[in-house]
C-alpha positions in Angstrom: -7.3 -93.5 -96.2 -3.6 -94.3 -95.6 -2.0 -94.4 -92.2 0.0 -91.2 -91.8 1.8 -92.4 -88.7 4.0 -94.4 -91.0 6.6 -92.6 -93.2 5.8 -92.3 -96.8 7.4 -95.0 -99.0 8.2 -95.2 -102.7 5.2 -97.5 -103.2 2.7 -95.1 -101.5 -0.4 -94.4 -103.6 -2.9 -91.5 -103.5 -5.5 -92.1 -100.8 -8.1 -91.1 -103.3 -7.3 -93.5 -106.1 -6.5 -97.3 -106.2 -7.8 -98.0 -109.8 -5.4 -100.4 -111.4 -6.1 -98.8 -114.8 -4.9 -95.4 -113.6 -1.9 -93.8 -115.3 1.7 -94.6 -114.5 2.7 -94.0 -110.9 3.5 -90.5 -109.9 7.2 -89.8 -109.0 8.2 -91.0 -105.6 9.3 -88.8 -102.7 12.9 -89.3 -103.6 12.3 -88.5 -107.2 10.3 -85.4 -106.5 12.3 -83.9 -103.7 14.0 -81.4 -106.0 10.9 -80.7 -108.1 8.8 -79.9 -105.0 11.4 -77.4 -103.9 10.2 -75.4 -106.9 6.6 -76.4 -107.3 4.1 -79.2 -108.0 1.6 -76.9 -109.7 -0.1 -78.7 -112.5 0.3 -82.2 -110.9 -2.8 -84.3 -110.4 -3.3 -87.2 -108.0 -6.5 -88.9 -107.2 -9.3 -86.3 -106.9 -7.1 -83.3 -106.7 -5.3 -81.1 -109.2 -2.8 -78.6 -107.8 -3.5 -75.3 -109.4 -1.5 -72.7 -107.5 1.1 -72.6 -104.7 -0.3 -70.4 -101.9 2.7 -70.4 -99.6 5.4 -72.5 -98.0 7.4 -72.5 -94.8 10.3 -74.4 -93.3 8.3 -77.7 -93.1 5.5 -77.6 -95.6 3.8 -76.1 -98.6 0.2 -75.2 -99.2 -1.4 -75.4 -102.6 -4.7 -74.3 -104.0 -6.3 -77.3 -105.6 -9.3 -78.3 -107.6 -11.4 -81.2 -106.2 -12.8 -82.8 -109.3 -15.6 -84.9 -107.7 -17.2 -81.9 -105.8 -16.1 -79.2 -108.3 -14.7 -76.9 -105.6 -11.5 -75.2 -104.7 -9.7 -76.5 -101.6 -6.4 -75.9 -99.9 -4.0 -78.9 -99.8 -1.1 -79.0 -97.4 1.9 -81.2 -97.8 5.1 -81.8 -96.0 8.3 -80.9 -97.8 9.8 -84.2 -99.0 12.9 -83.9 -96.8 10.6 -83.9 -93.7 8.2 -86.6 -94.6 10.2 -89.3 -92.7 11.0 -87.1 -89.7 8.9 -88.5 -86.8 8.6 -85.3 -84.9 7.7 -83.1 -87.9 5.2 -85.8 -89.0 3.7 -85.8 -85.5 3.3 -82.0 -85.7 1.7 -82.3 -89.2 -0.7 -84.9 -87.9 -1.6 -82.8 -84.8 -2.6 -79.9 -87.0 -4.9 -82.1 -89.1 -6.4 -84.0 -86.2 -6.9 -81.0 -84.0 -8.6 -78.8 -86.6 -10.4 -81.9 -88.0 -12.1 -82.6 -84.6 -13.6 -79.1 -84.5 -16.7 -77.8 -86.3 -17.0 -74.0 -86.0 -17.6 -71.3 -88.6 -14.4 -69.4 -87.4 -12.1 -72.5 -87.5 -10.7 -73.9 -90.7 -12.5 -77.1 -91.8 -10.4 -80.2 -92.5 -11.9 -82.4 -95.3 -9.5 -85.2 -95.8 -6.2 -86.6 -94.6 -4.1 -89.0 -96.7 -0.9 -90.0 -98.3 0.3 -90.0 -101.9 3.5 -90.5 -103.7 4.5 -86.9 -102.8 4.1 -87.8 -99.1 1.5 -87.0 -96.4 -1.1 -84.4 -97.1 -4.4 -83.0 -95.8 -7.1 -81.1 -97.5 -8.9 -78.2 -95.9 -11.2 -75.4 -96.6 -9.9 -72.8 -99.1 -10.1 -69.3 -97.7 -10.3 -66.7 -100.4 -9.0 -63.7 -98.6 -6.0 -62.3 -96.7 -4.4 -63.0 -93.3 -4.9 -60.5 -90.5 -1.1 -60.0 -90.7 -1.5 -58.7 -94.3 -4.1 -56.1 -93.0 -1.9 -54.6 -90.3 -0.3 -51.3 -90.8 -3.5 -49.3 -90.7 -5.8 -47.9 -88.0 -8.8 -50.0 -87.3 -12.1 -48.7 -85.9 -12.6 -49.9 -82.3 -15.9 -51.5 -83.1 -14.4 -53.5 -85.9 -11.5 -54.7 -83.8 -13.8 -55.7 -81.0 -16.2 -57.5 -83.3 -13.3 -59.3 -85.0 -11.9 -60.4 -81.6 -15.3 -61.6 -80.4 -15.5 -64.0 -83.4 -11.9 -65.2 -82.9 -12.5 -65.6 -79.2 -15.6 -67.7 -79.7 -13.7 -70.0 -82.0 -10.9 -70.4 -79.4 -13.5 -71.1 -76.7 -14.9 -73.8 -78.9 -11.5 -75.4 -79.3 -10.9 -75.2 -75.5 -14.3 -76.9 -74.9 -13.0 -79.8 -76.9 -9.7 -79.9 -74.9 -7.5 -78.2 -77.6 -5.1 -75.3 -76.8 -3.9 -73.6 -80.0 -0.6 -72.3 -78.7 0.2 -70.3 -81.8 -2.5 -67.6 -82.1 -1.2 -64.6 -84.1 -2.3 -62.4 -87.0 -0.6 -64.6 -89.5 -2.8 -67.5 -88.4 -6.1 -65.6 -88.8 -7.5 -65.5 -92.3 -10.2 -63.0 -93.3 -12.3 -64.1 -96.2 -14.1 -62.0 -98.7 -17.2 -61.8 -96.5 -15.1 -60.6 -93.6 -15.3 -63.8 -91.7 -12.2 -64.5 -89.6 -11.0 -68.1 -89.6 -8.4 -69.5 -87.2 -5.8 -71.6 -89.0 -2.7 -73.7 -88.2 -3.1 -76.0 -85.2 0.4 -77.4 -85.8 1.6 -77.0 -82.3 -1.8 -77.4 -80.6 -1.9 -79.1 -77.2 -4.5 -81.6 -76.2 -5.5 -81.1 -72.6 -4.6 -84.2 -70.5 -2.1 -85.4 -73.2 1.4 -84.5 -73.9 1.8 -82.8 -77.3 5.1 -84.6 -78.1 6.0 -81.5 -80.0 8.3 -79.7 -77.6 12.0 -80.2 -77.9 13.9 -79.5 -74.7 15.6 -76.1 -75.0 13.6 -75.0 -78.0 10.8 -72.5 -77.8 7.8 -73.5 -79.9 5.5 -70.7 -81.1 5.9 -67.0 -82.0 7.7 -64.9 -79.3 5.7 -61.7 -79.8 2.4 -63.4 -79.2 3.3 -66.3 -76.8 2.6 -66.1 -73.0 5.5 -66.2 -70.5 4.7 -69.8 -69.5 5.2 -71.0 -73.1 8.3 -68.9 -73.7 9.9 -70.0 -70.4 10.3 -73.1 -68.4 6.6 -73.5 -67.2 5.3 -75.6 -70.1 3.2 -77.7 -67.7 1.3 -74.5 -66.9 0.0 -74.1 -70.5 -3.8 -74.0 -70.6 -6.7 -72.0 -71.9 -5.2 -68.9 -70.2 -2.2 -69.2 -72.5 -4.4 -68.7 -75.6 -6.1 -65.8 -73.7 -2.7 -64.1 -73.5 -2.2 -64.5 -77.3 -5.7 -63.1 -78.0 -4.8 -60.1 -75.9 -1.6 -59.7 -77.9 -3.6 -59.7 -81.1 -6.0 -57.1 -79.7 -3.0 -55.0 -78.6 -1.5 -54.9 -82.1 -4.9 -54.1 -83.6 -5.2 -51.1 -81.2 -1.7 -49.8 -81.3 -0.1 -51.1 -84.5 2.7 -53.0 -82.6 3.0 -56.2 -80.7 3.2 -55.9 -76.9 6.8 -57.1 -76.9 8.9 -57.0 -80.1 12.6 -56.6 -80.1 15.1 -56.8 -82.9 15.8 -60.6 -82.3 13.5 -63.4 -81.2 15.8 -64.1 -78.2 15.5 -60.5 -76.9 11.7 -60.7 -77.4 11.5 -63.8 -75.4 13.5 -62.2 -72.6 11.0 -59.3 -72.5 8.1 -61.8 -72.5 9.4 -63.8 -69.5 10.5 -60.7 -67.6 8.2 -59.0 -65.0 8.0 -55.9 -67.1 4.5 -55.3 -68.4 3.6 -54.1 -71.9 3.4 -50.4 -72.5 -0.2 -49.2 -71.7 -2.4 -49.1 -74.8 -3.6 -45.6 -74.1 0.0 -44.3 -73.9 0.5 -45.4 -77.5 -3.0 -44.4 -78.6 -4.8 -42.1 -76.2 -8.2 -42.3 -77.9 -8.6 -46.0 -77.1 -11.6 -46.3 -74.7 -10.4 -47.1 -71.1 -12.7 -50.2 -70.9 -11.1 -51.7 -74.0 -7.6 -51.0 -72.7 -8.5 -52.8 -69.5 -9.7 -55.8 -71.3 -6.5 -55.9 -73.4 -4.1 -55.6 -70.4 -6.0 -58.2 -68.4 -5.3 -60.7 -71.1 -1.6 -59.7 -71.1 -1.0 -60.2 -67.4 2.3 -62.1 -66.9 0.7 -64.2 -64.1 -1.8 -66.6 -65.6 -4.0 -66.3 -62.5 -4.5 -62.6 -63.2 -5.8 -63.2 -66.7 -9.3 -64.2 -67.8 -9.7 -67.8 -66.7 -11.5 -68.8 -69.9 -11.9 -67.4 -73.4 -15.6 -67.2 -72.7 -14.9 -64.7 -69.9 -12.9 -62.6 -72.4 -15.8 -62.8 -74.9 -18.3 -61.6 -72.3 -16.2 -58.5 -71.5 -15.7 -57.8 -75.2 -19.4 -58.0 -75.7 -19.9 -55.4 -72.9 -17.3 -53.1 -74.5 -19.0 -53.5 -77.9 -22.3 -52.4 -76.3 -20.6 -49.3 -75.0 -19.0 -48.5 -78.4 -22.3 -48.8 -80.2 -24.2 -46.6 -77.8 -24.7 -43.0 -78.9 -22.2 -40.6 -77.4 -24.3 -39.4 -74.5 -22.0 -36.5 -73.7 -22.1 -35.0 -77.3 -25.4 -36.2 -78.6 -28.1 -37.2 -76.1 -27.0 -35.1 -73.2 -24.8 -32.3 -74.6 -25.0 -30.2 -71.4 -23.2 -32.7 -69.1 -20.4 -31.0 -67.2 -16.8 -32.3 -67.2 -15.7 -33.6 -63.8 -12.1 -34.1 -62.6 -10.6 -35.2 -59.3 -7.5 -33.2 -58.3 -5.2 -35.0 -55.9 -3.2 -32.9 -53.5 0.0 -33.6 -55.4 -1.7 -31.8 -58.4 -2.4 -34.9 -60.4 -5.8 -34.7 -62.2 -8.1 -37.6 -62.8 -10.7 -36.8 -65.4 -13.8 -38.9 -65.2 -14.1 -40.7 -68.5 -17.9 -41.2 -68.7 -21.2 -40.1 -67.3 -21.0 -43.1 -65.0 -17.6 -43.9 -63.6 -16.6 -46.6 -61.1 -13.5 -45.7 -59.2 -11.2 -48.1 -57.5 -7.9 -49.9 -57.3 -8.8 -52.7 -59.7 -7.9 -52.5 -63.3 -11.5 -53.5 -64.1 -12.8 -50.0 -62.9 -13.5 -47.2 -65.3 -11.0 -45.0 -63.4 -8.1 -46.9 -61.7 -6.2 -45.2 -58.8 -3.5 -47.5 -57.5 -3.5 -46.6 -53.8 -3.6 -49.2 -51.1 -6.2 -47.3 -49.1 -8.7 -47.4 -52.0 -10.8 -50.5 -52.3 -10.8 -52.5 -55.5 -14.2 -51.0 -56.4 -14.5 -48.0 -54.1 -17.3 -45.7 -55.3 -19.4 -44.7 -58.3 -19.8 -41.1 -59.6 -22.8 -40.3 -61.8 -22.8 -37.1 -63.8 -26.2 -35.7 -64.7 -27.1 -32.4 -66.3 -28.4 -31.0 -63.0 -26.5 -32.9 -60.3 -23.5 -35.0 -59.7 -23.7 -37.8 -57.2 -21.2 -40.1 -55.5 -22.1 -43.5 -54.1 -19.9 -45.7 -51.9 -19.7 -49.3 -53.1 -19.1 -50.9 -49.8 -15.5 -49.8 -49.6 -13.2 -50.9 -46.7 -12.1 -47.5 -45.6 -15.2 -45.5 -46.5 -16.0 -42.5 -48.7 -16.2 -39.0 -47.2 -17.5 -35.7 -48.7 -16.2 -32.6 -46.9 -15.1 -34.7 -44.0 -18.5 -36.5 -43.5 -18.9 -40.3 -44.2 -21.5 -40.9 -46.9 -23.3 -43.8 -48.5 -24.6 -41.5 -51.3 -24.2 -37.7 -51.7 -24.3 -34.9 -54.1 -21.0 -33.3 -55.3 -20.3 -29.7 -56.0 -17.4 -27.8 -57.5 -14.7 -27.4 -54.8 -15.9 -30.3 -52.6 -13.3 -32.4 -50.9 -13.7 -36.1 -51.7 -11.9 -38.6 -49.4 -11.6 -42.1 -50.7 -10.3 -44.2 -47.8 -7.9 -41.5 -46.8 -6.8 -40.3 -50.3 -8.1 -36.8 -50.6 -9.2 -35.1 -53.9 -10.7 -31.8 -54.8 -13.7 -32.0 -57.1 -13.5 -29.7 -60.1 -16.6 -29.3 -62.2 -16.5 -27.5 -65.5 -19.9 -26.8 -66.9 -20.5 -26.2 -70.6 -21.1 -22.6 -71.8 -24.7 -21.9 -72.8 -25.3 -22.2 -76.6 
């Protein structure tokens, strides 16, 4: 196989064929520059026949090809001729092939071969018969489907991280969904190898997609890029699946970058789509924290929380099916604000990981748990700093009645219980 670290030359041959009896040489890069700007469909070199053009960007073009020896369709990516001798673009091209080629995971595109022919450098990868996630946007997705999709993608990203590879360009356009609904992570062109400089960043130039990149990648903190950076991008993908829009998306890339690097958080998911389960919203916004230290430390941690959310989504609706007689419970603050308990078991605290988050400094991160039963409602203190009181008395665990005063570390609420009418 040819050395791709060297620019293609006019004498370059297909890496798959060196038979002296082969047909006349294919056109050189210089000769084919204009023709490749249109298409090379129908051309054959070595083991591959280019049958369709699948897409092209500013640097390269992807063809559907037929691999004659194995009688299978593959995807074949080439650099546009004008970029084949650009060292930095060639490095990015090689990074994509080598990064993905070092990974073996069902949700990461497989790289079969890297080589060089008279058209320039190329690599051959798995052909995905399907659509990109970007193509599927514009509709409302079931929560369970979105969570299952994100679990598969997150596992793939975790696998890459375990091999020291940070993708850095996770977005819907780089996720393919094949005919059997298998998501496949594509395009490792700006991937970073942990412990090594990527060599792909030009000073003053932002590399990636602004709406899905983390602040440290959009700003001046490139040395801080790590697994948590991909976690942010995974959160941005989840956000657009839930709301139909990216967390930050302005009318220009520059304005979007300014939003990303600012301290302003993304609009809460449930403000845009109120029926999103609170637990799923919490997972999404934890990924999107501007401070990397506030995100999931690893993609595996995100996967674990997504799995817990999926378990909640697949459980029968206990309120409407298994226990139709459960009362509705709300906590009414003395300023009149009502906090409705979202489930039959609700953890209340200051942390965004709680089922009901109340941002008051007197309330502990995980302050108490309220359990709603058909016959009784109980509150249990979870070792809070400032204690839990019912009607002025400190409690470890106590029943709650309609009209009770619940004091969480000095923040007082009135308990309001609405029981269902008899059938």
